[in-house]
N, C-alpha and C positions, 0 to 999 in steps of 0.2 A: 542721748535721751532714749530710754527704753519705751517700747510700745506695749500696751496691754493686749492680751489675746482678744480676738473678736468674740462678741457674745451676740446672742439673738438667734433668730430662725435661720440665718445664713452663715452661722459660725462654722458649719462643716465645710463650706466652700472656701473659707478663708485659709484653711490648713491643707496643703496638698497631700494627697494620699500616697503613701509609699508602697510601691509594688513589692510583692513577696518575691524575693530572688530565689532561684533554684540553687540548691546546695549540691554541687557535683560530688563532693565527698560522701554525702548522705545517699545519693543515688547509687554510687559505686558500691557502698557498703551494703545497701539493700539487695542489689543484684548478687553480690558475693554471698550474702546470707541465704538467698533463695537457691543458688547453685549448690552451696554446701549442704543445705537441708535435703535437696534432691539426691545428692550423692550419698548422704547418710541413710536415706530411706530406701534407696534402690536395692541393697541386699535384702532388706526386710520384705520389700515387694516381691522380689524374685523367690524368696523362701516360701511365702504364702502361695504364690502362683505355682511353683513346682509341687507343692503339697496337694494341689487339685488337678494334677496331670496324670494321665495313664502312664504305665511303665514304658509303653512303646513310644509315646510322645516325648517322654522325658529324655530318651536317647537320641532324639532328632538333632541334627546339626545343619544349619545354625539353630540355636534354641528359640522357641517361641516365647514371647513375653506373657501372653495370655493363653490359658488352656483352650484347645479346640473344643473339647468336651469336658465339662466340669465334673470331676470325679469326687463327689462328696463321700462316696463309699470308702475312700482311703482312710477317713477318720474312724470308720468302723473296723477296717482291716487291720489297723495298728493294734487294736485290742485283741484281735484273733491271732495275729502273728506273735505277739509278745504278751506276757502277763503285765500289760501296761498299767492297768488300774492298780495292781498290787505294788508295782515299782513306784508309781506316782505317790501312793500313800506312804510307802516307806521313806521316800525322800522328804515328804512333808513332815512326818513325825520326827525324823532326825534333824531337819532344818529348824523346826519350832523349838525343840529341846536344846539345840545348840545355841539359838538366840537367847533363850532364857538363861542358860548357864553362863554364856559370855557376858550378858548384861549384869548378872548378879556378882560374879567373881571379879570382873574388871572394874565395875563401879566401886566395889568395896576396897579393892587394892588401890585404886586411883584416889579415893577419898583419903585413905591413910597417908599416901605420899604427898597429897596436897595440903592437908591440915596439920600434920605432925612433922615439924621441922626440927628434929633432934640431931644429936651428934651422929654423923655417919649416914644420915638419911639420903643425902645426895649420892653417896658412894653406892648404897644399895639400889638406888634408882638407876644409876649408870650401869651397874651390874645386871639389872633386869633388862635394860635396853640392849645390852651386848648380846643377849640371847637371840635377838633378831638377826644377827650375823651368822647364826648356825644354819646351814642348809638342812633341809628335811632328810635327805639321804644319810646324813651323819648320825641322826637319832632314830632312823627308821628300824634298823635291826635291833637295837636295845629295847625300843618300844614293843616290837613284835615279841621278843623273848619275854618281856614283862607281862604282856597281855596273855600270852600262851600259858605262863605259869599260873595266872589267875583264872584260866579256863574261860576266857572271854572270846576266843576265836569263834567265828561264825555267829556272833551276836552283834547287836547294835551298840553295845557298851563302849568298845574302842573308838566309835565315831562320835559318842555323846559325852562321855565322862571327861575327856581332856578339856572340853569347853568350860567346865566348872572350876578349872584351876587358872583361869585368866589367860590373857593374850598380851604380849608385850606392847604391840602396836596400839591395841585398844586401851590398855592402861595408860599409855603415854597420852593418847588423845583425850581421854576423860580427865586425867590429872591436870592437863593444861587448861581445860575448861573449868574444873573445880577451883583452880588457883585464881581465876578471875572473879569469883563470887565475893561480894563485899564481906569483910569481917564483921561489920555491924549486925548483919543478919544472924550470925552465929552467936554473937554476944547477947543479942536479944533472946535467942533460944536458951542460952545458959541461965539468963536471969529468970526465965520462966520455968527453969528446972528440967530442961530437956537433956536426955542423955545423948552421947555422941551418935549412937545408932539411930535414935529418933531424929536428930538433926540431919543425919544422912538421908533418912527416909522421907522426912517432911519438908526439908529445906533444900538440900543439895539436889536430890533427884527431880523434884518438880521444876526447878529452875534450869535443868540441864536437858530439856527436851530435844533441842537440835543435835547435841552431841550423842545422846542415847539413840536417837533415830538413825544417825550415821553409823554408829556401831552395829545396830540391829541389821541394817541393810547390808553392811559389809559381811557380817557373820552369816547371814542367810544366803547371800550369793556364793560365798566360799563353800558352805556346806552343800548347797544345791548343785553346784558345778563340780564338786570333788569327785574324781574318778579313781585316783591312786589308792586312797585309803579304803574304800569299799572293796576294791579288787584284792587288796592285801588280806583283809580280815573276813570277808564274806565268801562262802562257798555254796550255800543253798540258793537255788533259783528263786524261791519264794521270799528271800530276804534281800535280793538285789535292789539297788537303787536305780533311779532313772538314767544317770550317765552310763552305768554298766549295761543296762538294756539297750541304750542307743548305740554304744560301742559294739555290741554283739551283732547289730545289723550290718556292719562292715566286715564281719568275720568270714572265714573261709567256707562256712557252711552254705553261703550264697555264692553261686557262680557269678552272678552280676548283682552287686549290692542294690537293694531296693531304695534308691535315693529319694524317691517320692515319699516312702514311708518315713525315712529319716527326716525329711522336711516336715512331715506331719508331726512327728515327735518333737521336733525343734519348736514348732509353733505352740504346741500344748505346753512344752516345758518353759516357754517364755512368759506364759500368763501369770504365774505367781510373782515373778520378779517385777513385771509391769504393775501389777496390782499393789504390791508392797510399796513401790516407789510412788505410785499415785496417792497412796494414803499418807506416806511419811514425808513427802516433799515439802509440805508447808512448814514442817518443823525446822527445816534448814534456814529459813529466813525470818523466823519469829524473834523478836527482841525479848527473850525470856528474862534475861538478867535485868534489863531496865524495868520490866514489869515488876519484878520482885522488889527492886529498890522503891518503886512507887508504893 
């Protein structure tokens, strides 16, 4: 015979309270997460700390974690030692134009591969993907000869123009995302009289925010950190990019490389990457496709 639950003012006393049991797995996971976070942030802390040390303190052994005297003047000295502002602006210009070119060209090519499934389309797509297996040294010399024939040496064009011809990895990434978009959206666009270019611009692109943000971040980081290409094509000091200037701090013209200035340059070079990721990180987790269906 079943008993009914107790009611009334003393009902809470009728049911025994269950104690919250501690989860050992959760505690161990939390401790591991804290330790991992500390280890990941330790190099960043050491970089910022070293950027505020004097040259004499930087050479101390064992090294100090915090500066004995905070040398904020290091951040001014980097602009006096190098044409740091000019190099910073050059890298920003090249990086922004590279992102624009990569997004336009890769998104157009990816839309074509995703929406047009004719005879031989998969073969062309696999052929495009096979270019990812080509190492850059294999095409470096032919590219240099081509750009020298075009009189593009010592200009920004060899660093920017290739981005407007697409990237195999980015095309693959966007093509996979475009393929998941519902066909009903494009059917509705065709009924409204939209052209393919208009559907690409007003349907595919707005629904592909996470993929476009990922491609933009990858393209900017690659351009921002690229050292080999500027070294190949740039010879004028006023056209050097930030990685070239930072590499020059370790050249033979310094008897002892100014590591504190190199850490200053690293801190300043990290700011655009952190800013870009802070702006675009939300796009990684948004449910844009589901929003478009609704």
